[in-house]
ROROVEX-176570 format. One record per residue: residue number from 1; residue in one letter; z, y negated, x of N, C-alpha, C, O in turn. Coordinates in pm, whole numbers. Example, Ala and Ser with C-alpha at 12.3 -4.5 7.8 and 13.67 -1.06 7.14 Angstrom:
BEGIN
seq/type/n_z/n_y/n_x/ca_z/ca_y/ca_x/c_z/c_y/c_x/o_z/o_y/o_x
1/a/780/569/1319/780/450/1230/780/330/1320/846/332/1424 $
2/s/708/225/1285/714/106/1367/787/-3/1290/804/-114/1341 $
REM end
This chain:
BEGIN
seq/type/n_z/n_y/n_x/ca_z/ca_y/ca_x/c_z/c_y/c_x/o_z/o_y/o_x
1/m/2655/-894/468/2560/-992/521/2462/-1033/411/2407/-948/341 $
2/i/2441/-1163/398/2346/-1216/300/2204/-1202/355/2175/-1250/465 $
3/v/2117/-1138/280/1977/-1120/319/1890/-1201/225/1902/-1191/102 $
4/n/1802/-1281/282/1708/-1362/205/1569/-1330/259/1534/-1374/369 $
5/t/1489/-1256/184/1365/-1204/238/1252/-1197/135/1279/-1171/17 $
6/p/1129/-1219/176/1016/-1189/88/1009/-1037/67/1050/-960/153 $
7/a/958/-996/-48/949/-853/-78/833/-827/-173/794/-914/-251 $
8/l/779/-708/-164/677/-663/-259/733/-544/-335/783/-449/-275 $
9/v/725/-550/-466/778/-442/-550/682/-324/-547/564/-337/-579 $
10/l/733/-208/-507/652/-86/-498/661/-3/-625/560/46/-675 $
11/k/782/14/-676/802/100/-793/931/62/-862/1031/30/-797 $
12/t/929/65/-996/1048/33/-1075/1058/131/-1191/957/164/-1254 $
13/f/1179/176/-1220/1197/269/-1330/1333/246/-1396/1423/191/-1333 $
14/p/1348/286/-1524/1473/261/-1597/1590/338/-1538/1575/447/-1482 $
15/y/1707/279/-1553/1832/344/-1512/1935/318/-1621/1974/203/-1645 $
16/g/1977/423/-1687/2068/405/-1800/1996/336/-1915/1874/341/-1925 $
17/e/2072/272/-1999/2015/209/-2118/1964/68/-2092/1873/21/-2160 $
18/t/2022/-1/-1994/1988/-143/-1979/1945/-184/-1839/1897/-296/-1820 $
19/s/1960/-97/-1741/1934/-137/-1602/1802/-82/-1549/1738/2/-1613 $
20/l/1762/-130/-1433/1643/-84/-1364/1677/-53/-1219/1768/-112/-1161 $
21/i/1604/41/-1163/1607/63/-1018/1469/29/-965/1368/73/-1019 $
22/s/1467/-50/-860/1339/-96/-804/1336/-73/-653/1428/-111/-581 $
23/r/1228/-9/-607/1207/5/-463/1111/-104/-419/1004/-124/-476 $
24/c/1154/-175/-315/1076/-288/-265/1052/-274/-115/1135/-220/-42 $
25/f/939/-324/-72/908/-333/72/941/-476/112/870/-569/76 $
26/t/1049/-492/188/1092/-626/228/1047/-655/371/1034/-564/454 $
27/e/1023/-780/399/980/-819/533/1092/-803/635/1068/-766/749 $
28/e/1216/-831/593/1328/-834/686/1399/-700/702/1458/-672/806 $
29/k/1394/-615/597/1475/-493/599/1396/-366/569/1456/-260/551 $
30/g/1264/-374/564/1184/-256/533/1197/-216/387/1209/-303/300 $
31/k/1195/-86/359/1203/-40/220/1349/-35/174/1433/29/236 $
32/v/1375/-105/65/1512/-115/13/1508/-88/-138/1415/-131/-207 $
33/s/1608/-16/-187/1620/10/-330/1727/-80/-391/1834/-99/-334 $
34/f/1696/-136/-507/1787/-228/-575/1819/-177/-714/1737/-110/-777 $
35/i/1938/-209/-761/1971/-188/-902/1978/-326/-967/2045/-416/-917 $
36/i/1909/-340/-1078/1907/-467/-1151/1978/-442/-1284/1918/-392/-1379 $
37/k/2104/-476/-1287/2187/-445/-1404/2152/-535/-1523/2137/-656/-1509 $
38/g/2141/-472/-1639/2116/-547/-1762/1975/-602/-1773/1949/-685/-1860 $
39/a/1885/-558/-1689/1749/-616/-1687/1670/-584/-1812/1573/-653/-1843 $
40/q/1709/-479/-1885/1632/-439/-2002/1690/-491/-2133/1644/-454/-2241 $
41/t/1790/-577/-2125/1844/-638/-2246/1753/-751/-2292/1679/-808/-2211 $
42/k/1757/-783/-2419/1664/-879/-2478/1676/-1019/-2418/1576/-1091/-2407 $
43/k/1794/-1057/-2379/1816/-1193/-2330/1803/-1204/-2178/1825/-1311/-2122 $
44/n/1767/-1096/-2113/1754/-1096/-1966/1607/-1083/-1930/1541/-987/-1969 $
45/f/1557/-1181/-1855/1414/-1183/-1820/1390/-1137/-1675/1280/-1152/-1623 $
46/t/1493/-1082/-1613/1481/-1043/-1472/1378/-933/-1452/1317/-924/-1345 $
47/a/1357/-848/-1552/1263/-736/-1538/1123/-782/-1500/1049/-709/-1434 $
48/a/1085/-901/-1540/951/-953/-1510/927/-964/-1360/813/-951/-1315 $
49/y/1032/-988/-1284/1018/-1002/-1138/997/-867/-1070/948/-862/-957 $
50/f/1032/-759/-1137/1032/-629/-1071/924/-535/-1123/939/-413/-1121 $
51/q/814/-593/-1168/697/-513/-1200/626/-477/-1069/620/-559/-978 $
52/p/571/-355/-1058/498/-319/-936/392/-422/-902/320/-470/-989 $
53/l/382/-457/-775/290/-555/-718/344/-697/-721/279/-789/-670 $
54/s/462/-717/-778/521/-852/-777/559/-891/-635/619/-813/-561 $
55/y/522/-1013/-599/555/-1068/-467/669/-1167/-487/649/-1274/-544 $
56/i/788/-1131/-439/908/-1206/-472/987/-1244/-347/971/-1187/-240 $
57/q/1073/-1342/-366/1175/-1378/-266/1307/-1332/-323/1348/-1373/-432 $
58/i/1375/-1245/-249/1495/-1183/-304/1615/-1211/-213/1604/-1208/-90 $
59/i/1728/-1237/-276/1853/-1261/-204/1955/-1157/-251/1974/-1136/-370 $
60/y/2019/-1092/-154/2122/-995/-189/2224/-986/-76/2195/-1021/39 $
61/n/2341/-940/-110/2449/-920/-12/2442/-775/34/2483/-684/-39 $
62/e/2391/-752/154/2366/-616/201/2497/-540/225/2587/-587/294 $
63/n/2505/-423/164/2616/-331/186/2556/-200/235/2496/-126/157 $
64/e/2571/-171/364/2507/-55/424/2558/77/368/2493/180/386 $
65/k/2672/75/302/2727/197/245/2668/228/108/2685/338/55 $
66/r/2599/133/50/2541/151/-83/2396/199/-74/2320/150/9 $
67/e/2360/294/-158/2221/337/-167/2138/234/-242/2020/215/-213 $
68/l/2201/167/-339/2132/68/-421/2197/-68/-399/2316/-86/-424 $
69/q/2118/-163/-353/2168/-298/-330/2164/-378/-461/2082/-351/-548 $
70/i/2254/-475/-471/2265/-555/-593/2201/-692/-570/2235/-763/-475 $
71/v/2109/-728/-657/2034/-854/-645/2122/-972/-683/2191/-969/-785 $
72/s/2119/-1076/-599/2191/-1199/-630/2098/-1302/-694/2133/-1369/-791 $
73/k/1977/-1313/-637/1881/-1412/-687/1741/-1367/-654/1718/-1305/-550 $
74/v/1646/-1398/-741/1508/-1359/-718/1414/-1465/-777/1439/-1520/-884 $
75/n/1305/-1491/-705/1201/-1582/-752/1065/-1528/-710/1056/-1450/-615 $
76/f/962/-1570/-779/827/-1534/-738/785/-1616/-617/810/-1736/-611 $
77/v/723/-1550/-521/659/-1620/-410/517/-1658/-449/472/-1770/-425 $
78/e/449/-1563/-511/311/-1584/-554/283/-1494/-673/336/-1383/-682 $
79/i/198/-1542/-764/159/-1463/-880/10/-1436/-872/-71/-1529/-859 $
80/w/-27/-1309/-880/-169/-1271/-873/-230/-1288/-1013/-189/-1220/-1107 $
81/l/-326/-1376/-1026/-383/-1408/-1157/-512/-1332/-1187/-539/-1298/-1303 $
82/k/-593/-1304/-1083/-724/-1242/-1106/-719/-1089/-1100/-796/-1021/-1169 $
83/i/-630/-1036/-1019/-626/-891/-999/-610/-812/-1129/-681/-713/-1147 $
84/p/-519/-852/-1221/-499/-771/-1342/-623/-756/-1430/-628/-665/-1513 $
85/s/-722/-843/-1414/-842/-835/-1499/-943/-734/-1449/-1044/-709/-1515 $
86/s/-918/-674/-1332/-1012/-578/-1273/-947/-439/-1268/-847/-419/-1198 $
87/l/-1004/-344/-1342/-950/-208/-1341/-962/-145/-1203/-872/-74/-1160 $
88/k/-1073/-172/-1133/-1091/-116/-999/-985/-168/-903/-925/-90/-829 $
89/k/-961/-297/-905/-861/-355/-815/-721/-301/-846/-646/-267/-755 $
90/m/-688/-293/-974/-556/-244/-1011/-538/-98/-972/-430/-57/-928 $
91/t/-644/-19/-986/-638/122/-949/-614/139/-799/-529/216/-757 $
92/l/-691/64/-720/-678/75/-575/-543/21/-526/-482/78/-436 $
93/l/-498/-87/-586/-370/-145/-543/-252/-58/-585/-152/-51/-513 $
94/q/-261/6/-700/-155/100/-739/-145/212/-637/-35/256/-604 $
95/s/-258/258/-589/-258/362/-486/-202/310/-355/-129/381/-286 $
96/i/-235/187/-319/-180/126/-197/-27/118/-205/41/144/-106 $
97/l/25/81/-321/170/76/-338/231/215/-320/336/230/-257 $
98/e/165/317/-377/217/454/-367/212/504/-223/304/571/-177 $
99/i/103/472/-153/92/509/-11/206/445/69/269/511/152 $
100/t/230/319/43/335/245/114/472/307/88/550/329/181 $
101/d/500/334/-38/628/392/-76/646/530/-13/756/565/31 $
102/f/539/607/-9/545/744/42/564/748/194/638/832/244 $
103/t/498/659/265/498/667/411/616/594/476/653/626/589 $
104/l/674/496/408/785/421/465/917/495/449/946/550/343 $
105/e/997/495/554/1133/546/546/1225/431/506/1192/314/525 $
106/k/1339/464/451/1438/364/411/1479/278/530/1514/329/636 $
107/n/1474/146/511/1517/47/610/1442/56/743/1491/8/846 $
108/d/1325/118/742/1242/125/863/1156/-1/869/1068/-21/784 $
109/l/1180/-86/967/1116/-218/970/970/-209/1016/939/-146/1117 $
110/h/883/-273/938/742/-283/974/691/-421/930/611/-430/837 $
111/p/738/-528/996/700/-663/953/550/-689/961/496/-762/878 $
112/e/481/-631/1060/337/-651/1071/264/-583/956/166/-636/904 $
113/l/311/-466/917/251/-397/803/274/-477/676/186/-486/591 $
114/f/393/-535/662/422/-618/545/325/-734/537/269/-762/431 $
115/t/306/-802/650/214/-917/652/72/-875/616/4/-943/540 $
116/l/28/-763/672/-107/-717/642/-120/-676/496/-223/-700/434 $
117/l/-16/-614/440/-21/-574/299/-40/-695/209/-118/-691/115 $
118/i/31/-803/238/13/-925/159/-129/-980/179/-191/-1029/84 $
119/d/-180/-973/302/-318/-1016/328/-417/-933/247/-512/-986/189 $
120/i/-394/-801/242/-483/-711/168/-485/-749/20/-591/-757/-41 $
121/i/-368/-774/-36/-360/-811/-178/-434/-943/-201/-501/-960/-302 $
122/n/-421/-1036/-107/-494/-1162/-118/-645/-1141/-110/-720/-1213/-175 $
123/y/-690/-1043/-31/-833/-1009/-29/-879/-970/-169/-985/-1013/-215 $
124/f/-798/-888/-237/-831/-846/-373/-830/-965/-469/-918/-980/-554 $
125/e/-729/-1050/-455/-712/-1164/-545/-825/-1266/-528/-877/-1319/-627 $
126/k/-862/-1294/-404/-958/-1402/-376/-1101/-1352/-353/-1191/-1432/-329 $
127/d/-1120/-1219/-360/-1253/-1159/-340/-1314/-1196/-205/-1435/-1215/-195 $
128/t/-1231/-1206/-102/-1282/-1240/31/-1327/-1117/109/-1403/-1128/205 $
129/v/-1279/-1000/67/-1320/-874/129/-1346/-773/17/-1270/-766/-79 $
130/e/-1454/-696/30/-1486/-596/-71/-1369/-497/-84/-1315/-452/18 $
131/p/-1328/-462/-208/-1211/-378/-229/-1212/-247/-151/-1108/-205/-100 $
132/n/-1327/-180/-142/-1333/-56/-65/-1290/-78/79/-1211/-1/134 $
133/l/-1345/-183/140/-1314/-211/280/-1166/-245/298/-1103/-202/395 $
134/a/-1112/-322/204/-971/-359/212/-882/-235/203/-783/-223/274 $
135/f/-918/-144/114/-842/-21/97/-850/66/222/-747/114/270 $
136/w/-970/86/273/-987/167/395/-912/106/513/-851/177/592 $
137/l/-919/-27/523/-848/-95/632/-698/-67/623/-634/-41/725 $
138/y/-643/-71/503/-500/-48/488/-463/94/527/-359/116/589 $
139/e/-546/191/493/-520/329/533/-513/340/686/-424/405/740 $
140/c/-608/276/753/-609/280/900/-485/216/959/-427/267/1055 $
141/v/-443/104/902/-327/32/955/-198/111/931/-111/115/1017 $
142/v/-186/173/813/-68/255/786/-56/366/889/51/390/944 $
143/l/-167/434/916/-165/541/1016/-125/488/1153/-43/549/1222 $
144/s/-181/374/1192/-151/316/1322/-5/272/1331/62/296/1432 $
145/e/45/207/1224/184/158/1223/285/271/1232/393/255/1288 $
146/m/249/386/1176/340/500/1179/323/586/1304/383/693/1315 $
147/g/240/538/1398/223/608/1525/110/708/1529/107/793/1618 $
148/f/17/699/1433/-93/796/1426/-229/726/1432/-314/748/1346 $
149/r/-248/643/1532/-375/571/1544/-491/672/1553/-483/770/1627 $
150/i/-595/647/1478/-708/739/1466/-788/744/1596/-821/641/1655 $
151/d/-819/866/1639/-908/890/1753/-1037/950/1697/-1040/1068/1662 $
152/l/-1142/870/1689/-1267/914/1627/-1341/1018/1710/-1436/1078/1662 $
153/t/-1297/1039/1834/-1363/1139/1919/-1301/1277/1906/-1352/1375/1959 $
154/n/-1189/1284/1834/-1117/1410/1821/-1118/1454/1675/-1044/1401/1593 $
155/n/-1203/1552/1642/-1217/1596/1504/-1140/1725/1473/-1154/1781/1365 $
156/e/-1059/1770/1568/-980/1891/1542/-847/1880/1615/-842/1856/1736 $
157/m/-738/1897/1539/-604/1892/1597/-523/2009/1546/-502/2025/1426 $
158/h/-476/2090/1638/-391/2204/1605/-453/2291/1496/-385/2335/1403 $
159/g/-582/2314/1509/-651/2400/1413/-692/2332/1285/-753/2395/1198 $
160/y/-660/2203/1269/-695/2128/1149/-824/2051/1177/-830/1968/1267 $
161/e/-927/2080/1100/-1058/2020/1125/-1084/1904/1029/-1072/1919/908 $
162/f/-1121/1790/1086/-1153/1672/1006/-1303/1666/977/-1382/1724/1052 $
163/p/-1344/1598/869/-1486/1577/845/-1551/1504/962/-1484/1425/1029 $
164/d/-1677/1529/987/-1748/1464/1096/-1773/1318/1058/-1849/1291/965 $
165/p/-1710/1222/1129/-1726/1080/1091/-1866/1025/1118/-1899/915/1072 $
166/s/-1947/1099/1191/-2083/1050/1223/-2188/1109/1131/-2307/1092/1155 $
167/e/-2146/1177/1026/-2239/1246/937/-2324/1149/855/-2437/1182/818 $
168/g/-2271/1032/826/-2345/932/750/-2420/836/841/-2394/831/961 $
169/k/-2511/762/784/-2593/670/863/-2508/562/928/-2531/525/1043 $
170/h/-2408/511/854/-2326/401/906/-2178/437/916/-2097/354/959 $
171/s/-2141/558/878/-1999/591/863/-1919/578/993/-1808/525/991 $
172/l/-1972/626/1103/-1898/620/1229/-1878/476/1273/-1769/439/1317 $
173/e/-1980/395/1263/-1970/253/1301/-1868/180/1214/-1789/100/1263 $
174/i/-1872/209/1083/-1778/145/991/-1635/186/1023/-1545/102/1028 $
175/l/-1614/315/1044/-1480/363/1079/-1430/303/1209/-1312/268/1222 $
176/h/-1519/290/1306/-1482/228/1434/-1433/85/1411/-1332/44/1467 $
177/n/-1505/9/1329/-1466/-129/1301/-1336/-134/1221/-1253/-222/1244 $
178/l/-1317/-41/1127/-1194/-37/1049/-1073/-6/1137/-969/-71/1127 $
179/v/-1088/95/1223/-978/133/1313/-936/17/1402/-819/1/1435 $
180/n/-1034/-64/1441/-1006/-178/1530/-984/-309/1454/-972/-415/1515 $
181/g/-980/-301/1321/-952/-419/1240/-1064/-520/1232/-1040/-636/1199 $
182/n/-1186/-476/1261/-1300/-570/1263/-1381/-563/1134/-1501/-533/1137 $
183/i/-1317/-589/1021/-1389/-576/894/-1496/-683/877/-1590/-665/800 $
184/e/-1482/-794/951/-1583/-901/939/-1717/-856/997/-1819/-920/971 $
185/q/-1718/-749/1073/-1842/-698/1131/-1911/-594/1042/-2016/-541/1078 $
186/i/-1851/-566/925/-1907/-466/834/-1982/-535/721/-1926/-620/652 $
187/t/-2106/-499/702/-2186/-550/590/-2183/-444/480/-2246/-339/492 $
188/f/-2108/-472/374/-2083/-366/277/-2208/-326/200/-2221/-210/159 $
189/n/-2301/-419/179/-2421/-381/102/-2512/-285/177/-2610/-235/122 $
190/e/-2479/-259/303/-2553/-158/381/-2483/-22/380/-2534/76/434 $
191/v/-2365/-17/318/-2289/107/313/-2351/198/208/-2355/163/90 $
192/l/-2399/314/249/-2463/408/158/-2359/492/85/-2243/499/125 $
193/q/-2403/556/-23/-2313/642/-99/-2254/752/-13/-2136/785/-25 $
194/k/-2336/810/75/-2287/915/164/-2183/861/261/-2086/929/292 $
195/d/-2203/738/309/-2105/675/397/-1970/663/327/-1866/695/385 $
196/k/-1972/618/201/-1847/602/125/-1772/734/114/-1651/741/134 $
197/k/-1848/839/83/-1785/971/66/-1724/1020/197/-1612/1071/198 $
198/i/-1797/1004/307/-1747/1050/437/-1625/971/481/-1526/1029/526 $
199/i/-1632/839/469/-1520/754/510/-1395/786/427/-1286/801/482 $
200/s/-1411/796/296/-1298/825/208/-1235/960/241/-1113/972/252 $
201/n/-1321/1062/258/-1270/1196/289/-1203/1201/426/-1100/1266/443 $
202/y/-1263/1133/523/-1209/1134/659/-1069/1073/662/-976/1130/719 $
203/l/-1054/956/601/-924/889/602/-821/967/519/-704/973/555 $
204/y/-866/1026/410/-777/1107/329/-724/1227/410/-605/1256/406 $
205/k/-812/1294/482/-771/1408/563/-675/1366/674/-582/1440/707 $
206/q/-696/1248/731/-603/1197/833/-464/1178/774/-364/1216/835 $
207/l/-458/1120/656/-329/1096/592/-261/1227/553/-140/1242/569 $
208/c/-339/1322/502/-282/1453/465/-228/1527/588/-126/1595/581 $
209/y/-298/1513/699/-257/1582/821/-124/1527/874/-36/1603/916 $
210/h/-112/1397/872/5/1333/935/125/1318/840/238/1304/887 $
211/f/102/1322/708/212/1303/613/216/1422/517/134/1433/426 $
212/e/311/1509/538/324/1629/455/347/1590/308/432/1507/277 $
213/g/270/1652/221/283/1625/78/196/1511/28/198/1480/-91 $
214/f/119/1449/119/36/1335/78/-65/1375/-30/-99/1293/-115 $
215/d/-112/1498/-26/-213/1543/-121/-160/1549/-264/-238/1568/-358 $
216/r/-30/1532/-282/28/1535/-416/37/1397/-481/78/1387/-597 $
217/l/-1/1293/-411/7/1158/-468/-93/1145/-583/-213/1160/-562 $
218/k/-44/1118/-702/-128/1117/-822/-229/1003/-823/-347/1024/-851 $
219/s/-183/882/-793/-272/766/-803/-384/772/-700/-491/716/-722 $
220/f/-359/841/-588/-460/846/-483/-581/929/-526/-693/901/-484 $
221/k/-560/1029/-610/-671/1109/-659/-768/1023/-740/-889/1039/-728 $
222/v/-714/933/-820/-798/841/-898/-866/742/-805/-984/712/-820 $
223/a/-791/691/-708/-846/593/-614/-963/652/-535/-1061/583/-509 $
224/r/-954/778/-496/-1061/842/-419/-1190/844/-500/-1298/822/-445 $
225/a/-1180/871/-628/-1299/871/-714/-1359/731/-723/-1481/716/-724 $
226/v/-1274/630/-729/-1322/491/-733/-1390/453/-603/-1495/389/-603 $
227/l/-1330/493/-491/-1384/457/-359/-1522/517/-334/-1604/458/-264 $
228/k/-1547/633/-391/-1674/701/-367/-1781/667/-471/-1895/712/-462 $
229/s/-1741/586/-572/-1836/549/-677/-1927/437/-628/-1900/373/-526 $
230/v/-2036/414/-701/-2132/311/-663/-2071/174/-681/-2137/73/-654 $
REM end
């Protein structure tokens, strides 16, 4: 079956001397792995499409028996021009890609999550939402999409204790708005340093509780330091 779908590149790494393997989050088929043969040769420019964070339209002939699908055609849907100039944005988005790759199962469809992920990246690109808020919102949506919607009234599950979300002046209210997707009701310049620390730790603990091995994600450790900074 011919599949023609938008996709976001999550991770790409070399395979052999000339090829690449790329994991992508596609709108139509969920997480799919591709082999791009000859992409690392001097006369082949295909590798440019498969850099992490690339937003592409990809066409391939799906073979369910193959672990790695073969790309037929690829084009950019959109190119992010402002994001690469900001170290903070790149750090947070690299972590978002790693979270997505870690939490998604192969071919598990989440079209609403895909749409929101593209919206989140556009927030970073167009500066329409403060990066911290965009990152926290994505964490909440990932948990909800995977069946773990946050209950702010329950701070202990099966002996696992979460940080108190009401410990900061604004932290509980902010988390409530994030869980319900109401980021427009959050005034970020009122968010105190303590609020940032509590929110970051609370969401991190939620992800660690629901996804075994989450604490080993390397990029997230850097992102947490960025989220709690001034």
